[in-house]
Structures are given as structure tokens and as C-alpha cells.
N, C-alpha and C positions, 0 to 999 in steps of 0.2 A: 504494500500500500504506500502511495506517495505521501509526503509530508502534508500536502494540502488536503488530501482525503482524510488523513488522520485528524487534522484540525477540524474538518467538517464533522466527523463522527463525534468528536469531543464537544463541539458546539451544539449539536443536536441533543446529545445526552444531557448537557448542562442547561439546555433551553436558553442559550445566551450566545451572542455573536463574539464575545470576548476572545475565545480561543482562535478565532479567525484573524486576529490582528497581525500575526506574523506573515500572513499570506500576501505575497507580492504579485503584481501583474506578470503573468508569464509571457514569454516572447511568442509562443505558439497559441493562436486563438482557437484552433480546432482541438481542444484538449479538455479533460475533466478539470484540470487545474484552473483553466480560464473561467469555467462556470463557478468554481468555488470563489475565485476572486470577485466575480460579479455579485455573488451572494453576499460576500463581506460588505461590499458597498451598499447593497440593497438593505441589508439587515441593520447596518450602522447609521442609516439616514434618519433615524428617529421614529420609524414606524415599527409596529410589532410584527411578529412572524405571520405572514398571510399568503395570499395567492402568488404575489411576485416572488417571494422567497421559496415557496413550495415548488414552483416551476423550475427554478434554478437548482434546487436540490435534485429534482427529477433529472435535469440535464446532466448534472455531475454524476449521478448514479448510472444513467444510461451510457454515458461516455467513458465510464470506468469499468465497464463489463457487465453491468446490470444488477449488481448487488453490492452492499456495503454493510459491514458489521457495526451496529449501533446497540450497545448493551441495554440502554433504557431510552424510552421515548415517551414524553408526556402526552396526555390526552389532548392538550391544546394544540400541539403540533401535528398530531395524527390526523385531525380533521382536514386541515388544508392539504396535507400531503396525500391523503386518500382521494381528495377531489382531483388532484393532479396525477392520479394513477400510480401513486407510490404506496406500497404496502410494507407493514412492519410485523414481524412475527415475534412471539414470546422468546424465541431462541436468539433474538437480536439481529435478525436478517432484514435489512431494508432493501427492497427490490422494486424494479420498475419494468414492466413488460414493454416490448416494442409497440409503438403507436401505429396501428393499422386499422383505421376505422371501418366499420361495416358499410358505410356509404361510399367507400372508394373501391373501384375495381382493382382487385389484387393482382391482375395479370401483369407479369413482368416485375413485380415487387418481391424482393426477398423478405419473406415473413419473419425471418430471424433478425432482420435489421429494422423492419418497419420503415417509416418515413421520418424518424427522429434520431437516426443513428449518428454516430460521430462522423463528421464529413470526411470524404476521401478526396484527395487531390486528383483531378482528372485532366488538368490542362497539360497537354503534351508540349515538350519543348520544340519550338519552331524556329529557334534562333539561327541566324546566319552570320558569318564573319563580317565585321564592319570594315569599311575602307579607311584609309589613313586619315582622311579629313574628319571623320566622325571620332576617331580615337584621339586625334590631336585637339579637336575643338571641345569635345564634351567628355573625353576619357571613357567612351564606350568601346568595348572590344567586339560587341555583337549587336546586331539588330534583333529586336524581339521576334520578327518574322520577315519573310520575304515581302509580304503585303505592306508592312510598315516601311520597309526600305524603298519600295516603289512609290508609295504615297509621299514620303519625304522628298524623294528625288523629283517627283512631279511638282511639288510645291516650290522647290528651289529653281526648277527649270521653267516654271510658268512665266510667260512674258509680262512685262509691266502693263497694268490695266486689266489683266485677266481675272476672272472669278473661277476658283477651283473648289468643287464640292468633294469632300473626302468622307467616306463612310467606312469606319473600321470598328470592330467589336469593342465594347467597354473593356478597359484594362489592357488594350493592345499597344498603348503608347502614342496615341494621336497627338498629344501635346508636343512631342518631339518635332512635329512639322513646323509649328510656329517658333519653337526654340531655335531651330536652324535658320528660319527666316530672319529672326532677330540677330542671330550670330553673324550672318553674312550680309548685313545691311548697315547703313549709317543713320537712318532716320528712325521714326517712331513706329513700333509695332503695337497696335491697339487691339486688345483682346477683350471682347464683350462677353460676359458670363451672366447666367440667370440669377445667381444668388451671391450675397456677400461671402458666405461660407466657402463657396467654390473659388471666389476671387482670392481669398486668403490662402486657401490650399494651393492654388496654382502659383501664387506669389512665393510661398515658402519653398515649393518644389523648384521654382526657377532660381531662387537664391542659392540653393544647394548645388544645382547643376551648373549654373552659369556664373558662379562667383569669380572665376578667373578671367572673365571677359571684360576688358576695360570699357568704362563708361556706360555699360548696359544699365546698371542700377535699377533692377526691377522694382516696381511700385504697384500698389493697388489703391484705388480711390473708393472710399465709402464715407458717407456723411457721418459725423459724430463718432468716428472711430478712435478708440483709445490709443492705438499703436501709432497710427499715422494721422497727423493733422491734415485734413483734406485740403486746407489752404496751401500747406507746404507741397503736397503732391501736385496740386494744380499749378503751382509756380514752377515745379520741376518739369512738368510737361511743357509749359510755356517757354522756358529757357533752354530746353534740351538737356536738363539734368537727369532725365530718364529716357531710355529707348525701348522699354517694355512696360506697358501699363495694362492692368486688369481692372475692369470696372463694369458697371451695369448699363443697360440701355437707357435708363432714366437719366443717369448722369450725362450721357451724350446728347440726349434729345431735349431735355428741359432743365437740366441741372447746371452746375457751375462749369462743367467742362465744355459746354456747347460752344461758346464763343472762342475758347482757347483752341479747341480742335479745328474750328474754322480758320483760325489764324495759322495754326501749324500746317494745315493743308495748303493754304494760300502761299506759304513760304516754301512749299515743296519738301517739307520734312515728314509728311505722313506717308510712310512706305507701305504699310500693311494694315488691313482691317480684318480681324479674325473674329468670327462669331462661333463661340463654343456652344455645344448642345443646340445647334441651329434649328433642329426640328421644332423647338419651342416657339419659334417665330410664327409658325402656323397655329400651333395648339394653344398658345397663350395670347397671341396678338389680336384676337378678335373681340373677346369679351373681358379679358383679364390682362392687365399690363399692356395696354395698347402701344406703349413706346417700343415694344418689340417690332411692330410693323412700321411705326413711324421712323424707326431707325433707318429704313431704306431711303427715306426722303433726305435725311442728313447725309447718308452715304453718297447719294447722287450729288449733293452739294460739294462734298469733299472731293469727289472725283473731278467735278468741273473746275474747282479751284486749283487742283493739282494737274490739270491738263490730261485727265483720264489715265494717269500713270499709277494709281493706287492699286496694288494687288489685294484681292479679297479671298479669304479662305473660310469656307463653311464646314464645320466639323460636327459629326454626330455618329452614334451607333445605330440610329433608328430612323432612317429616311425611307418613307414610303414613296412610291412613284408619284402620288398626288402631292406629297410634301416637296419633292424635288422640283416638280413643275411650278408650285407656288413660289418657291425660293428663286427660281429662275426668273419669274415675273417681277420679283421684288429686287433682286440683286444681280440680274442678268447683265453680262458684259460681253464684249467681243475680245478675245474668245471666251466662251463658256466651256469649262472643262469639268469632267467628273472622274473620280476614282472610287469605285464602289466594291467593297469586300465585306458583305454582311453575312452573318450566320448566327445561329443560336450558340450561346456560350456553353462550353462543356461542363462548367463547374456545377450549376444548379441541377436539381431534379425537377421535372415538370409533371404535375399530376392535374388532370382536368376532370371536372364533374359538373354536370348540369342538374339542377334540383327542380323538383316539380312545384315546390311552393317556397315562398319567401321565408316561412318559419323553419322549413327544413334546412335551408341554406344558412340561416342565422345560427341554428343549433350546430351546424358543422363548423362554422367560424368559431363558436365558443369552444367546441372540442379541440380545435387547433390551438386556440389561445392558451388552453390549460395543459397542452401536451408538447407543443413545438419549442425548440430551443430559443434562447435569447442571445443577441437582440433580434427582434422581429418587427416586420412592417406589415400593416394591414392597409392595402390600397383600396380606395373607393374612387368612383368617377365624379362624385359631387362633394363639395365642401360640407354641405349639410349632413351627408351620410357619415363623413368622418367625425363630425361633432356628435352625432347620435351614438356612434360606436364608442367614442371616448367616454361619454356619459354612462353608457351601459356597462362598460368594463369597470369604471370606477364604482358603479353601484354593486358590481359583483365583488368588489374588494381590491381590485387592482389599482395601486396608487402610482406606480411608475409607468404612466401612459400619458401621452400628449398628442 
């Protein structure tokens, strides 16, 4: 038994999170130790042992082989654990059966693993040796895949004024396309992202990868940000103090950056406009965050000011044919180029079920919430549905849900 699992058994026996204090975050997320670490955080946050904690105990037990020796277990803890499908015997055995609900077609599913087993890495290595320019510029010895190599090369070779649409699977390294554009240019590379969190994530990745490139000085722009004063970032864009900027469509269309980007384009210093997660231009730009589509109006103005020499890069993993046509009408240029390599990712398992009634579907969702590992995301198609499910789960005792 690992040290983390020993701490877990002691915590359950004592009905206290105190024995979990020595548990540190493991480097491997697909492990029972990771579930124990999450349990420590969930149990120490001031709430009593309830559904959130019970599901994490189940996850730790399932990912450690299905059983755990716990000499004693209070009645208070047994109730929540029982609802999460965790059983305790008088002999001290804590066990959890694989989750294979009767509403799911078992064809092709290993009954001994269920659909809540410890994840298995399925992504095969597709790396190919890198050329000297990639090794010298970014210290990469390999491309993640031949598709990424071709996409990056297409980005570098696209003529001034072109629009290039690149579709690559999530996690395949699409960001490298605009990292290289910024590396081999002298002007500003503007990267428009849908959320502040993504801007910060992209900024941090760029700082680590491009730290040795003179004068690049990556920045992100977000109003009222505690790390970067937006006024300082705006001034860095105006004066050429940064050559790689991550920001939102709102900042470009109606925010402080609007006039500055017009000025940069007029001076011929706007080299590239990159729209990350570009499929959102269509899905979000009609009824929600209309600046996503209004961005095309600003883009046309920048191109005109820059004598149509601005390169444009549209990135996503999920371009439908209709989405691509819509983007072409908004950001179409001469030439319009596409590099499309889309496929289902090999890491997740996909299980489909159509339910005869809404009640049956809702009960299946609850089954999953009580059994599937954390972290978990429940997707809905309407904001109101997300709010309803949040309230319903809180009513069931789940506190760690937003």
C-alpha cells in the first residue's frame, strides 16, 4: 500500500482529514495518489464529509485495485460512501465495484474495468525529427507529429496578406504555429483568445518557450489584472515593447487596444493576427459576445491600413464545413489557405445513449455524478440548464460544483 493510501485509511478510520496533511500533489494525475490529494483539499475546505469526499474516496479505491483495508468506519461516513457505490465490511474491507450502469450498452466495454477505471494512456507517439531551425530557435528536437510540422511550415510559408485556417486535434501543439511566426518576424503578432484564463496560459507557455528570443517580451492584456497593469501592456504595444500579445476580442473591438492597434497597423508593425479557438467566432458571435464577429470589421481595417500585408491564422480543433465557410466570409483573403487534420482524440472513451424520457436521462446524469472520477465537467447546451444542474447537485449535497 502506498503512503497516500495508508493516510487515507487512517483518515477514514479516525473520521478526520488530519492524517491526510502529509499528502502532497503527485506528478502523475492518473493515479490513486492524485485522488487522495484531491480528497485532502476537499475535506480540509471547511465542509464535513459528504458527496464530494465520498466520490473521491471511491476514485482512490477504484484506482488502487478496488479494495482498501479500513479497520473501522463510522456510520456517518458509511452513508455517503454507500451512495457513491463504496461498501465496507465488518472485516475492514472497503470496496468499490466497477461502474457499468444498466442503461449503457455493455458491448465493447470490459466489465472488469467499467467506465470509471484508472485511465490508460492511448496516445501513440507520432513525433518526427525536427530541422535545425526548430532546434536552434525553440530547442525542440522533435515535432509532435508530421501534421504539426506541415501546418507550421504552411504558416511560415504563407504569403503576406494570406489567411490560413489550421485544424489540428487538441493537444497537438497548434500554438507552435504562431510561436514560429512571432520568432521569424519583427512586428506584432496579435493572438485573440476567448477567455482571460487561456490568455494567461498561453502567455506563460510563451514565456517559457521563447525566453531566449530578444525583444519578443510576450504580454497579455486583461482589464483589472493583478499581474499586468493593462495600461502598461497597452503602452508596450504602442511603443513596440512587445511583439507577442494575447488578448480578447472585446479589447480589440471596443476596449483600450482598439485605437492602439489601428495605429500599429497604420505604421506597418502589425504582422500577424491569430484567432485561437476560431470556431467560437460562429458559435459565440451571434447571440453571445458579438465582438467575436465584429472583430472581422476591425481586421479589415487593419489590413487596409497595412496595405493588405497582415497574415491571418485561424486555429481550432473543431471546424465544421459550415464553420469554415462562415470564417471565410468573415476573414477571407487572397489567398485563402486551409490545412485540415481533424480526428477524434484517442485518449477519451466515448459512450453514447439516447433516453426515452427526460427523467431517465437526468437519473443517468446523477448516476454518473456519484460514480465518475474527478475532476468532471457536465456540459449543457443552455446556460439555464447549467444553472439548474448546479442547483440540483448542491441540493443533493455536492458543495464543490460551479
